[in-house]
Backbone bond lengths (Angstrom), bond angles and torsions (degrees), N, CA, C in turn:
res aa  C-N    CA-C-N  psi(-1)  N-CA   C-N-CA  omega(-1)  CA-C   N-CA-C  phi
1 M - - - 1.444 - - 1.521 107.72 -
2 K 1.321 116.12 135.70 1.461 120.69 179.10 1.522 110.20 -126.29
3 L 1.322 114.76 140.74 1.459 123.20 174.24 1.522 107.67 -131.18
4 H 1.319 116.25 168.19 1.459 118.65 176.59 1.528 110.15 -128.14
5 Y 1.331 115.71 120.81 1.463 123.24 175.26 1.524 106.97 -83.83
6 S 1.312 117.43 121.29 1.464 120.40 -173.65 1.529 114.02 -89.00
7 G 1.330 117.65 -6.10 1.456 120.22 177.86 1.523 111.02 -80.35
8 E 1.319 115.34 -179.36 1.463 120.68 178.70 1.523 110.75 -79.68
9 V 1.325 114.68 139.44 1.461 121.02 174.74 1.522 106.12 -106.97
10 N 1.333 116.01 91.20 1.463 120.68 -177.18 1.523 112.51 -85.97
11 E 1.331 115.24 -49.52 1.457 120.04 -176.56 1.523 109.22 -153.32
12 H 1.321 115.67 130.79 1.463 120.13 178.27 1.522 109.95 -76.13
13 G 1.324 115.54 147.44 1.450 120.22 177.43 1.519 111.38 156.08
14 P 1.336 117.29 -173.77 1.467 122.04 -177.11 1.536 113.62 -60.08
15 E 1.327 117.09 -36.45 1.465 119.69 -179.95 1.531 110.37 -67.49
16 F 1.321 116.45 -42.98 1.462 120.06 178.07 1.526 110.97 -67.37
17 A 1.335 117.37 -30.60 1.467 120.95 176.94 1.529 110.43 -58.30
18 Q 1.323 117.34 -37.26 1.466 120.44 179.24 1.523 111.24 -70.06
19 K 1.340 117.56 -33.75 1.466 120.44 174.33 1.525 110.20 -65.41
20 L 1.328 116.09 -42.05 1.460 119.73 177.71 1.530 110.76 -63.87
21 K 1.318 116.70 -38.15 1.466 119.88 178.08 1.526 110.67 -60.67
22 R 1.336 116.88 -44.83 1.464 119.98 178.78 1.528 110.78 -62.09
23 Y 1.321 116.53 -42.41 1.464 120.32 177.71 1.529 111.05 -61.49
24 L 1.328 117.01 -46.84 1.458 120.84 -178.64 1.530 111.75 -64.64
25 L 1.322 116.90 -36.34 1.463 120.46 177.38 1.526 111.22 -62.80
26 T 1.326 117.01 -39.24 1.467 119.87 -176.99 1.527 113.00 -79.76
27 S 1.327 117.58 -20.62 1.471 119.78 -176.28 1.528 113.78 -110.12
28 K 1.318 118.10 1.84 1.467 120.62 -170.63 1.524 113.75 -63.13
29 Q 1.304 118.56 -23.58 1.463 121.22 -179.06 1.532 111.41 -56.53
30 D 1.330 116.27 -30.81 1.467 121.10 -175.75 1.528 113.83 -80.88
31 W 1.327 119.34 -21.32 1.465 120.62 -170.47 1.528 115.37 -137.44
32 Q 1.321 119.02 -8.19 1.464 121.99 -169.88 1.528 114.42 -58.53
33 H 1.324 118.61 -35.14 1.467 119.86 -176.65 1.530 112.04 -69.52
34 Q 1.319 117.17 -16.66 1.462 120.04 176.46 1.527 112.06 -70.12
35 L 1.342 117.47 -17.17 1.464 121.61 -178.48 1.524 113.53 -95.01
36 I 1.318 116.83 1.49 1.459 119.81 179.61 1.526 107.53 -96.39
37 P 1.328 116.59 117.37 1.464 119.46 -176.90 1.534 111.51 -70.67
38 N 1.300 115.03 171.71 1.449 120.97 173.44 1.530 107.89 -59.29
39 L 1.315 116.98 126.48 1.468 121.26 -174.64 1.527 113.01 -91.95
40 D 1.318 117.33 14.25 1.464 120.46 178.16 1.527 112.43 -60.36
41 Y 1.327 117.52 -25.37 1.468 119.28 178.81 1.521 111.38 -65.05
42 I 1.321 117.17 -20.05 1.469 121.52 175.36 1.525 108.85 -89.10
43 D 1.331 114.25 -54.94 1.458 122.11 -179.65 1.528 106.67 -171.94
44 P 1.317 119.01 143.09 1.463 119.66 179.13 1.523 113.90 -59.94
45 R 1.338 116.88 -18.47 1.470 120.84 179.27 1.526 113.10 -96.57
46 A 1.317 117.90 0.81 1.470 121.10 -176.63 1.531 110.80 -65.38
47 L 1.324 115.08 138.38 1.466 122.46 -178.72 1.521 110.98 -133.83
48 N 1.319 114.86 157.68 1.463 122.11 171.44 1.517 107.07 -126.91
49 D 1.324 116.87 125.34 1.467 121.08 177.90 1.517 112.54 -108.66
50 N 1.339 117.77 -21.77 1.463 121.40 -169.26 1.512 114.55 -96.26
51 G 1.323 119.04 -1.70 1.458 119.90 -177.38 1.518 111.00 74.59
52 I 1.335 115.53 -147.67 1.465 120.45 -176.28 1.519 111.28 -115.09
53 T 1.322 114.82 160.83 1.461 122.84 169.44 1.522 106.48 -116.71
54 I 1.322 116.56 116.97 1.462 120.84 179.79 1.516 108.46 -77.19
55 T 1.338 116.72 124.12 1.456 120.20 -179.79 1.526 112.09 -99.32
56 D 1.355 117.32 -32.08 1.466 118.48 179.69 1.522 110.58 -167.98
57 V 1.316 115.26 157.52 1.462 123.47 167.90 1.518 105.58 -126.01
58 V 1.325 116.50 123.61 1.460 122.42 -173.52 1.526 109.26 -120.69
59 Y 1.326 115.90 134.01 1.464 120.75 175.87 1.520 108.74 -77.88
60 V 1.342 116.95 126.75 1.464 119.98 -179.95 1.525 112.78 -110.84
61 G 1.335 117.96 -6.11 1.459 120.94 175.20 1.515 113.64 118.21
62 E 1.319 115.43 150.34 1.460 124.08 174.66 1.529 113.06 53.02
63 G 1.329 117.16 45.34 1.461 121.39 177.87 1.514 114.35 75.86
64 R 1.340 117.10 11.48 1.465 121.90 -179.90 1.520 110.37 -107.17
65 Y 1.333 114.64 143.26 1.456 122.20 -178.51 1.526 108.95 -134.44
66 S 1.316 116.25 157.59 1.454 122.27 175.66 1.526 108.60 -116.45
67 L 1.316 116.22 123.25 1.459 122.07 175.71 1.520 107.32 -95.55
68 E 1.324 116.19 117.27 1.464 121.90 179.46 1.525 107.99 -104.20
69 Y 1.328 115.94 132.95 1.458 119.65 -174.91 1.524 110.24 -152.95
70 Q 1.316 114.24 168.77 1.461 120.11 174.45 1.524 108.91 -137.75
71 Y 1.311 115.20 161.19 1.459 120.38 179.85 1.527 109.20 -146.68
72 D 1.324 114.66 145.44 1.456 121.65 177.88 1.526 109.13 -89.46
73 W 1.293 116.03 153.07 1.461 121.51 174.31 1.525 108.98 -141.28
74 F 1.316 115.40 159.22 1.467 119.78 176.21 1.526 108.82 -147.84
75 V 1.330 113.45 155.36 1.462 122.02 174.75 1.519 106.10 -126.87
76 F 1.323 115.94 116.78 1.462 121.28 179.81 1.524 109.03 -90.79
77 S 1.317 114.96 123.76 1.466 121.46 177.13 1.518 107.83 -126.69
78 G 1.306 116.38 74.44 1.464 122.33 -172.15 1.509 115.22 -57.96
79 C 1.301 117.20 -41.17 1.475 119.90 -176.14 1.521 112.63 -71.15
80 T 1.317 117.30 -32.79 1.467 119.86 -175.47 1.525 112.95 -101.28
81 D 1.319 116.89 -7.49 1.468 121.63 -179.33 1.534 111.40 55.73
82 T 1.320 116.41 40.76 1.469 121.74 178.59 1.536 109.64 -123.39
83 D 1.309 116.33 51.24 1.461 120.42 179.36 1.523 110.23 -61.23
84 L 1.327 115.42 145.32 1.458 121.95 177.78 1.522 109.02 -119.08
85 T 1.319 116.63 144.55 1.459 121.70 174.64 1.523 108.24 -139.66
86 G 1.310 115.42 158.80 1.448 119.79 177.79 1.512 111.83 -173.16
87 T 1.311 115.10 176.04 1.459 122.75 177.80 1.521 107.59 -134.67
88 D 1.319 116.51 131.81 1.456 122.20 175.49 1.519 109.42 -117.20
89 S 1.318 115.80 151.84 1.462 122.33 177.16 1.514 109.30 -111.54
90 N 1.322 115.53 152.07 1.447 120.29 179.06 1.519 108.71 -155.16
91 K 1.320 116.04 170.47 1.458 120.70 173.25 1.510 108.35 -149.46
92 V 1.311 113.72 153.06 1.455 120.56 -179.73 1.525 107.58 -139.98
93 V 1.324 115.61 140.23 1.463 121.40 -179.93 1.525 108.70 -90.97
94 F 1.330 116.06 141.24 1.455 120.40 174.83 1.521 109.71 -140.29
95 T 1.314 114.83 156.37 1.459 121.10 176.72 1.518 108.65 -106.72
96 C 1.312 114.87 152.21 1.462 121.44 175.74 1.525 107.32 -125.82
97 S 1.323 115.87 117.49 1.470 119.98 178.46 1.525 109.85 -79.99
98 N 1.308 116.51 168.80 1.471 120.91 178.28 1.521 112.39 -67.82
99 T 1.334 117.27 -14.23 1.470 121.01 176.98 1.529 111.81 -94.20
100 G 1.338 117.57 -0.15 1.459 121.75 177.04 1.515 115.17 93.37
101 E 1.329 117.56 6.17 1.458 118.97 177.27 1.527 109.58 -76.19
102 L 1.331 115.72 126.43 1.457 122.38 177.43 1.521 107.53 -104.57
103 E 1.323 116.67 123.23 1.460 120.68 179.44 1.517 108.67 -120.80
104 F 1.333 115.46 117.29 1.460 123.04 -175.86 1.517 110.15 -93.32
105 D 1.319 116.03 134.65 1.463 122.11 175.44 1.526 107.89 -93.39
106 L 1.324 116.21 102.04 1.452 121.17 -176.70 1.528 113.02 -93.24
107 S 1.321 117.30 6.48 1.458 120.47 -176.23 1.537 112.37 -62.07
108 A 1.325 117.54 -32.78 1.474 120.17 179.63 1.530 111.90 -68.59
109 L 1.339 116.71 -17.47 1.467 120.93 179.63 1.522 111.76 -90.43
110 G 1.324 115.73 -3.92 1.444 119.64 -177.28 1.513 112.99 76.25
111 L 1.322 116.05 21.47 1.473 120.40 -178.77 1.503 111.78 -103.59
């Protein structure tokens, strides 16, 4: 998955990670569902309607960042009245080039 940060990329580090977090928070509507893995490990009927909640963006070094997030899921079982709900956490590493291109490594999500 690729996104483009339109601000200036002056220097990588923890301070810039917070700028990236603000950018990702404002643009997540366009891409957030791509970060939710197949929920079959919970139940084949498990769904996510709310997208993700970004908890942090952490600088890990050499232009690489970790996006930490969580997402809600639910399983509707109307006939048995045994609905299930929960929240899972995940993180994905991405790189930020000097031109502002963000490239996410989704391989850890099985995508």
